[in-house]
PDB file of N, CA, C and O in Angstrom:
ATOM      1  N   MET A   1      74.845 106.031  92.716  1.00  0.00           N
ATOM      2  CA  MET A   1      74.924 105.128  93.839  1.00  0.00           C
ATOM      3  C   MET A   1      76.027 105.634  94.764  1.00  0.00           C
ATOM      4  O   MET A   1      77.157 105.875  94.339  1.00  0.00           O
ATOM      5  N   MET A   2      75.675 105.785  96.023  1.00  0.00           N
ATOM      6  CA  MET A   2      76.643 106.233  97.022  1.00  0.00           C
ATOM      7  C   MET A   2      77.308 105.016  97.664  1.00  0.00           C
ATOM      8  O   MET A   2      76.633 104.093  98.119  1.00  0.00           O
ATOM      9  N   LEU A   3      78.619 105.030  97.692  1.00  0.00           N
ATOM     10  CA  LEU A   3      79.364 103.960  98.341  1.00  0.00           C
ATOM     11  C   LEU A   3      79.780 104.410  99.729  1.00  0.00           C
ATOM     12  O   LEU A   3      80.052 105.587  99.963  1.00  0.00           O
ATOM     13  N   SER A   4      79.825 103.457 100.639  1.00  0.00           N
ATOM     14  CA  SER A   4      80.274 103.755 101.994  1.00  0.00           C
ATOM     15  C   SER A   4      81.401 102.788 102.343  1.00  0.00           C
ATOM     16  O   SER A   4      81.439 101.671 101.827  1.00  0.00           O
ATOM     17  N   PRO A   5      82.302 103.198 103.197  1.00  0.00           N
ATOM     18  CA  PRO A   5      83.381 102.283 103.575  1.00  0.00           C
ATOM     19  C   PRO A   5      82.826 101.130 104.411  1.00  0.00           C
ATOM     20  O   PRO A   5      81.893 101.320 105.191  1.00  0.00           O
ATOM     21  N   PRO A   6      83.393  99.945 104.251  1.00  0.00           N
ATOM     22  CA  PRO A   6      82.915  98.822 105.063  1.00  0.00           C
ATOM     23  C   PRO A   6      83.316  99.021 106.525  1.00  0.00           C
ATOM     24  O   PRO A   6      84.257  99.755 106.829  1.00  0.00           O
ATOM     25  N   THR A   7      82.600  98.366 107.407  1.00  0.00           N
ATOM     26  CA  THR A   7      82.962  98.441 108.818  1.00  0.00           C
ATOM     27  C   THR A   7      84.262  97.676 109.042  1.00  0.00           C
ATOM     28  O   THR A   7      84.688  96.890 108.197  1.00  0.00           O
ATOM     29  N   LYS A   8      84.874  97.915 110.175  1.00  0.00           N
ATOM     30  CA  LYS A   8      86.134  97.230 110.479  1.00  0.00           C
ATOM     31  C   LYS A   8      85.931  95.725 110.551  1.00  0.00           C
ATOM     32  O   LYS A   8      86.789  94.957 110.114  1.00  0.00           O
ATOM     33  N   LEU A   9      84.801  95.302 111.099  1.00  0.00           N
ATOM     34  CA  LEU A   9      84.519  93.870 111.200  1.00  0.00           C
ATOM     35  C   LEU A   9      84.396  93.236 109.820  1.00  0.00           C
ATOM     36  O   LEU A   9      84.942  92.159 109.581  1.00  0.00           O
ATOM     37  N   THR A  10      83.682  93.897 108.913  1.00  0.00           N
ATOM     38  CA  THR A  10      83.521  93.375 107.557  1.00  0.00           C
ATOM     39  C   THR A  10      84.860  93.298 106.840  1.00  0.00           C
ATOM     40  O   THR A  10      85.151  92.307 106.170  1.00  0.00           O
ATOM     41  N   PHE A  11      85.669  94.328 106.977  1.00  0.00           N
ATOM     42  CA  PHE A  11      86.974  94.332 106.323  1.00  0.00           C
ATOM     43  C   PHE A  11      87.865  93.220 106.867  1.00  0.00           C
ATOM     44  O   PHE A  11      88.503  92.498 106.100  1.00  0.00           O
ATOM     45  N   ARG A  12      87.906  93.084 108.183  1.00  0.00           N
ATOM     46  CA  ARG A  12      88.763  92.055 108.786  1.00  0.00           C
ATOM     47  C   ARG A  12      88.278  90.655 108.447  1.00  0.00           C
ATOM     48  O   ARG A  12      89.090  89.758 108.218  1.00  0.00           O
ATOM     49  N   LEU A  13      86.970  90.456 108.411  1.00  0.00           N
ATOM     50  CA  LEU A  13      86.429  89.152 108.061  1.00  0.00           C
ATOM     51  C   LEU A  13      86.745  88.801 106.613  1.00  0.00           C
ATOM     52  O   LEU A  13      87.116  87.664 106.325  1.00  0.00           O
ATOM     53  N   SER A  14      86.605  89.748 105.705  1.00  0.00           N
ATOM     54  CA  SER A  14      86.930  89.478 104.303  1.00  0.00           C
ATOM     55  C   SER A  14      88.429  89.246 104.124  1.00  0.00           C
ATOM     56  O   SER A  14      88.835  88.434 103.293  1.00  0.00           O
ATOM     57  N   LEU A  15      89.246  89.948 104.892  1.00  0.00           N
ATOM     58  CA  LEU A  15      90.688  89.728 104.837  1.00  0.00           C
ATOM     59  C   LEU A  15      91.043  88.332 105.344  1.00  0.00           C
ATOM     60  O   LEU A  15      91.892  87.657 104.761  1.00  0.00           O
ATOM     61  N   LEU A  16      90.404  87.901 106.414  1.00  0.00           N
ATOM     62  CA  LEU A  16      90.643  86.564 106.955  1.00  0.00           C
ATOM     63  C   LEU A  16      90.221  85.482 105.965  1.00  0.00           C
ATOM     64  O   LEU A  16      90.915  84.477 105.811  1.00  0.00           O
ATOM     65  N   ILE A  17      89.095  85.679 105.299  1.00  0.00           N
ATOM     66  CA  ILE A  17      88.631  84.715 104.301  1.00  0.00           C
ATOM     67  C   ILE A  17      89.575  84.695 103.104  1.00  0.00           C
ATOM     68  O   ILE A  17      89.831  83.628 102.547  1.00  0.00           O
ATOM     69  N   ALA A  18      90.095  85.844 102.699  1.00  0.00           N
ATOM     70  CA  ALA A  18      91.043  85.899 101.583  1.00  0.00           C
ATOM     71  C   ALA A  18      92.349  85.189 101.937  1.00  0.00           C
ATOM     72  O   ALA A  18      92.930  84.508 101.093  1.00  0.00           O
ATOM     73  N   ILE A  19      92.808  85.342 103.165  1.00  0.00           N
ATOM     74  CA  ILE A  19      94.020  84.634 103.598  1.00  0.00           C
ATOM     75  C   ILE A  19      93.771  83.131 103.605  1.00  0.00           C
ATOM     76  O   ILE A  19      94.640  82.355 103.208  1.00  0.00           O
ATOM     77  N   LEU A  20      92.589  82.717 104.055  1.00  0.00           N
ATOM     78  CA  LEU A  20      92.235  81.300 104.011  1.00  0.00           C
ATOM     79  C   LEU A  20      92.249  80.784 102.577  1.00  0.00           C
ATOM     80  O   LEU A  20      92.696  79.665 102.327  1.00  0.00           O
ATOM     81  N   ALA A  21      91.765  81.590 101.634  1.00  0.00           N
ATOM     82  CA  ALA A  21      91.774  81.186 100.229  1.00  0.00           C
ATOM     83  C   ALA A  21      93.199  80.989  99.724  1.00  0.00           C
ATOM     84  O   ALA A  21      93.469  80.041  98.986  1.00  0.00           O
ATOM     85  N   LEU A  22      94.105  81.870 100.112  1.00  0.00           N
ATOM     86  CA  LEU A  22      95.506  81.715  99.704  1.00  0.00           C
ATOM     87  C   LEU A  22      96.120  80.451 100.293  1.00  0.00           C
ATOM     88  O   LEU A  22      96.851  79.731  99.612  1.00  0.00           O
ATOM     89  N   VAL A  23      95.824  80.189 101.547  1.00  0.00           N
ATOM     90  CA  VAL A  23      96.371  78.993 102.192  1.00  0.00           C
ATOM     91  C   VAL A  23      95.830  77.739 101.519  1.00  0.00           C
ATOM     92  O   VAL A  23      96.581  76.798 101.260  1.00  0.00           O
ATOM     93  N   VAL A  24      94.537  77.722 101.236  1.00  0.00           N
ATOM     94  CA  VAL A  24      93.938  76.555 100.580  1.00  0.00           C
ATOM     95  C   VAL A  24      94.526  76.367  99.186  1.00  0.00           C
ATOM     96  O   VAL A  24      94.739  75.236  98.749  1.00  0.00           O
ATOM     97  N   GLN A  25      94.784  77.457  98.496  1.00  0.00           N
ATOM     98  CA  GLN A  25      95.292  77.366  97.127  1.00  0.00           C
ATOM     99  C   GLN A  25      96.739  76.885  97.067  1.00  0.00           C
ATOM    100  O   GLN A  25      97.097  76.124  96.169  1.00  0.00           O
ATOM    101  N   PHE A  26      97.571  77.317  98.006  1.00  0.00           N
ATOM    102  CA  PHE A  26      98.999  77.069  97.876  1.00  0.00           C
ATOM    103  C   PHE A  26      99.589  76.075  98.865  1.00  0.00           C
ATOM    104  O   PHE A  26     100.769  75.744  98.757  1.00  0.00           O
ATOM    105  N   VAL A  27      98.815  75.590  99.820  1.00  0.00           N
ATOM    106  CA  VAL A  27      99.311  74.587 100.764  1.00  0.00           C
ATOM    107  C   VAL A  27      98.501  73.310 100.539  1.00  0.00           C
ATOM    108  O   VAL A  27      97.340  73.238 100.942  1.00  0.00           O
ATOM    109  N   PRO A  28      99.099  72.306  99.903  1.00  0.00           N
ATOM    110  CA  PRO A  28      98.338  71.101  99.544  1.00  0.00           C
ATOM    111  C   PRO A  28      97.791  70.332 100.748  1.00  0.00           C
ATOM    112  O   PRO A  28      96.745  69.692 100.639  1.00  0.00           O
ATOM    113  N   GLN A  29      98.470  70.380 101.882  1.00  0.00           N
ATOM    114  CA  GLN A  29      98.002  69.639 103.047  1.00  0.00           C
ATOM    115  C   GLN A  29      96.682  70.204 103.573  1.00  0.00           C
ATOM    116  O   GLN A  29      95.834  69.452 104.054  1.00  0.00           O
ATOM    117  N   VAL A  30      96.508  71.504 103.485  1.00  0.00           N
ATOM    118  CA  VAL A  30      95.275  72.138 103.969  1.00  0.00           C
ATOM    119  C   VAL A  30      94.137  71.902 102.980  1.00  0.00           C
ATOM    120  O   VAL A  30      92.979  71.786 103.381  1.00  0.00           O
ATOM    121  N   ALA A  31      94.456  71.834 101.714  1.00  0.00           N
ATOM    122  CA  ALA A  31      93.432  71.680 100.680  1.00  0.00           C
ATOM    123  C   ALA A  31      92.682  70.364 100.816  1.00  0.00           C
ATOM    124  O   ALA A  31      91.544  70.256 100.357  1.00  0.00           O
ATOM    125  N   THR A  32      93.293  69.364 101.434  1.00  0.00           N
ATOM    126  CA  THR A  32      92.593  68.091 101.600  1.00  0.00           C
ATOM    127  C   THR A  32      91.478  68.190 102.639  1.00  0.00           C
ATOM    128  O   THR A  32      90.537  67.397 102.607  1.00  0.00           O
ATOM    129  N   TYR A  33      91.567  69.146 103.553  1.00  0.00           N
ATOM    130  CA  TYR A  33      90.558  69.288 104.604  1.00  0.00           C
ATOM    131  C   TYR A  33      89.441  70.261 104.246  1.00  0.00           C
ATOM    132  O   TYR A  33      88.388  70.252 104.883  1.00  0.00           O
ATOM    133  N   VAL A  34      89.656  71.090 103.245  1.00  0.00           N
ATOM    134  CA  VAL A  34      88.653  72.082 102.843  1.00  0.00           C
ATOM    135  C   VAL A  34      88.047  71.621 101.519  1.00  0.00           C
ATOM    136  O   VAL A  34      88.765  71.506 100.525  1.00  0.00           O
ATOM    137  N   PRO A  35      86.736  71.353 101.486  1.00  0.00           N
ATOM    138  CA  PRO A  35      86.138  70.791 100.271  1.00  0.00           C
ATOM    139  C   PRO A  35      85.884  71.808  99.156  1.00  0.00           C
ATOM    140  O   PRO A  35      85.461  71.424  98.065  1.00  0.00           O
ATOM    141  N   VAL A  36      86.133  73.090  99.406  1.00  0.00           N
ATOM    142  CA  VAL A  36      85.846  74.140  98.423  1.00  0.00           C
ATOM    143  C   VAL A  36      87.162  74.638  97.830  1.00  0.00           C
ATOM    144  O   VAL A  36      88.111  74.883  98.575  1.00  0.00           O
ATOM    145  N   PRO A  37      87.241  74.794  96.503  1.00  0.00           N
ATOM    146  CA  PRO A  37      88.468  75.336  95.903  1.00  0.00           C
ATOM    147  C   PRO A  37      88.759  76.760  96.380  1.00  0.00           C
ATOM    148  O   PRO A  37      87.851  77.504  96.749  1.00  0.00           O
ATOM    149  N   GLY A  38      90.030  77.116  96.366  1.00  0.00           N
ATOM    150  CA  GLY A  38      90.461  78.427  96.832  1.00  0.00           C
ATOM    151  C   GLY A  38      89.843  79.580  96.065  1.00  0.00           C
ATOM    152  O   GLY A  38      89.633  80.657  96.624  1.00  0.00           O
ATOM    153  N   PHE A  39      89.548  79.366  94.785  1.00  0.00           N
ATOM    154  CA  PHE A  39      88.945  80.428  93.981  1.00  0.00           C
ATOM    155  C   PHE A  39      87.594  80.844  94.548  1.00  0.00           C
ATOM    156  O   PHE A  39      87.299  82.036  94.638  1.00  0.00           O
ATOM    157  N   TYR A  40      86.780  79.881  94.925  1.00  0.00           N
ATOM    158  CA  TYR A  40      85.451  80.195  95.445  1.00  0.00           C
ATOM    159  C   TYR A  40      85.518  80.849  96.821  1.00  0.00           C
ATOM    160  O   TYR A  40      84.666  81.669  97.163  1.00  0.00           O
ATOM    161  N   ILE A  41      86.514  80.493  97.598  1.00  0.00           N
ATOM    162  CA  ILE A  41      86.700  81.143  98.895  1.00  0.00           C
ATOM    163  C   ILE A  41      87.108  82.600  98.680  1.00  0.00           C
ATOM    164  O   ILE A  41      86.610  83.492  99.368  1.00  0.00           O
ATOM    165  N   ALA A  42      88.010  82.843  97.730  1.00  0.00           N
ATOM    166  CA  ALA A  42      88.418  84.214  97.420  1.00  0.00           C
ATOM    167  C   ALA A  42      87.250  85.012  96.848  1.00  0.00           C
ATOM    168  O   ALA A  42      87.115  86.203  97.129  1.00  0.00           O
ATOM    169  N   LEU A  43      86.420  84.373  96.060  1.00  0.00           N
ATOM    170  CA  LEU A  43      85.238  85.039  95.518  1.00  0.00           C
ATOM    171  C   LEU A  43      84.280  85.442  96.637  1.00  0.00           C
ATOM    172  O   LEU A  43      83.700  86.526  96.594  1.00  0.00           O
ATOM    173  N   ALA A  44      84.112  84.586  97.625  1.00  0.00           N
ATOM    174  CA  ALA A  44      83.258  84.916  98.772  1.00  0.00           C
ATOM    175  C   ALA A  44      83.827  86.102  99.544  1.00  0.00           C
ATOM    176  O   ALA A  44      83.074  86.962 100.002  1.00  0.00           O
ATOM    177  N   ALA A  45      85.145  86.155  99.692  1.00  0.00           N
ATOM    178  CA  ALA A  45      85.776  87.279 100.392  1.00  0.00           C
ATOM    179  C   ALA A  45      85.549  88.580  99.627  1.00  0.00           C
ATOM    180  O   ALA A  45      85.250  89.614 100.224  1.00  0.00           O
ATOM    181  N   PHE A  46      85.692  88.524  98.313  1.00  0.00           N
ATOM    182  CA  PHE A  46      85.472  89.722  97.503  1.00  0.00           C
ATOM    183  C   PHE A  46      84.021  90.173  97.559  1.00  0.00           C
ATOM    184  O   PHE A  46      83.746  91.367  97.678  1.00  0.00           O
ATOM    185  N   LEU A  47      83.092  89.231  97.473  1.00  0.00           N
ATOM    186  CA  LEU A  47      81.677  89.597  97.524  1.00  0.00           C
ATOM    187  C   LEU A  47      81.304  90.204  98.874  1.00  0.00           C
ATOM    188  O   LEU A  47      80.512  91.145  98.933  1.00  0.00           O
ATOM    189  N   LEU A  48      81.865  89.676  99.947  1.00  0.00           N
ATOM    190  CA  LEU A  48      81.613  90.249 101.266  1.00  0.00           C
ATOM    191  C   LEU A  48      82.126  91.686 101.337  1.00  0.00           C
ATOM    192  O   LEU A  48      81.442  92.566 101.859  1.00  0.00           O
ATOM    193  N   LEU A  49      83.319  91.920 100.818  1.00  0.00           N
ATOM    194  CA  LEU A  49      83.876  93.268 100.824  1.00  0.00           C
ATOM    195  C   LEU A  49      83.074  94.203  99.915  1.00  0.00           C
ATOM    196  O   LEU A  49      82.857  95.365 100.259  1.00  0.00           O
ATOM    197  N   ALA A  50      82.639  93.707  98.767  1.00  0.00           N
ATOM    198  CA  ALA A  50      81.832  94.527  97.863  1.00  0.00           C
ATOM    199  C   ALA A  50      80.487  94.885  98.495  1.00  0.00           C
ATOM    200  O   ALA A  50      80.025  96.019  98.373  1.00  0.00           O
ATOM    201  N   LEU A  51      79.863  93.928  99.165  1.00  0.00           N
ATOM    202  CA  LEU A  51      78.606  94.222  99.856  1.00  0.00           C
ATOM    203  C   LEU A  51      78.817  95.224 100.982  1.00  0.00           C
ATOM    204  O   LEU A  51      77.952  96.058 101.251  1.00  0.00           O
ATOM    205  N   GLY A  52      79.963  95.139 101.637  1.00  0.00           N
ATOM    206  CA  GLY A  52      80.276  96.103 102.679  1.00  0.00           C
ATOM    207  C   GLY A  52      80.418  97.515 102.138  1.00  0.00           C
ATOM    208  O   GLY A  52      80.166  98.481 102.859  1.00  0.00           O
ATOM    209  N   ASN A  53      80.815  97.650 100.885  1.00  0.00           N
ATOM    210  CA  ASN A  53      80.923  98.976 100.262  1.00  0.00           C
ATOM    211  C   ASN A  53      79.578  99.486  99.755  1.00  0.00           C
ATOM    212  O   ASN A  53      79.293 100.680  99.845  1.00  0.00           O
ATOM    213  N   VAL A  54      78.769  98.608  99.234  1.00  0.00           N
ATOM    214  CA  VAL A  54      77.512  99.020  98.614  1.00  0.00           C
ATOM    215  C   VAL A  54      76.421  99.260  99.657  1.00  0.00           C
ATOM    216  O   VAL A  54      75.684 100.243  99.570  1.00  0.00           O
ATOM    217  N   LEU A  55      76.316  98.370 100.637  1.00  0.00           N
ATOM    218  CA  LEU A  55      75.260  98.480 101.641  1.00  0.00           C
ATOM    219  C   LEU A  55      75.772  99.239 102.855  1.00  0.00           C
ATOM    220  O   LEU A  55      76.862  98.963 103.357  1.00  0.00           O
ATOM    221  N   ARG A  56      75.003 100.165 103.306  1.00  0.00           N
ATOM    222  CA  ARG A  56      75.405 100.983 104.458  1.00  0.00           C
ATOM    223  C   ARG A  56      75.221 100.182 105.746  1.00  0.00           C
ATOM    224  O   ARG A  56      74.197  99.529 105.944  1.00  0.00           O
ATOM    225  N   GLY A  57      76.221 100.243 106.608  1.00  0.00           N
ATOM    226  CA  GLY A  57      76.131  99.596 107.912  1.00  0.00           C
ATOM    227  C   GLY A  57      76.634  98.172 107.960  1.00  0.00           C
ATOM    228  O   GLY A  57      76.616  97.551 109.023  1.00  0.00           O
ATOM    229  N   ILE A  58      77.075  97.642 106.852  1.00  0.00           N
ATOM    230  CA  ILE A  58      77.592  96.260 106.838  1.00  0.00           C
ATOM    231  C   ILE A  58      79.097  96.301 106.815  1.00  0.00           C
ATOM    232  O   ILE A  58      79.742  95.253 106.801  1.00  0.00           O
TER     233      ILE A  58
END
């Protein structure tokens, strides 16, 4: 399987989602407004980055 680097947009979007996951996890005031636990947000960021590596052009 050939891996390709993710596009800049994919990388930045996954980084932004990962930062959101950290904020949701460690700032209690923000966690009340986001109905999803921080773990699942971080998992979505990782999956987006992994798909960006596996699929060409994403």
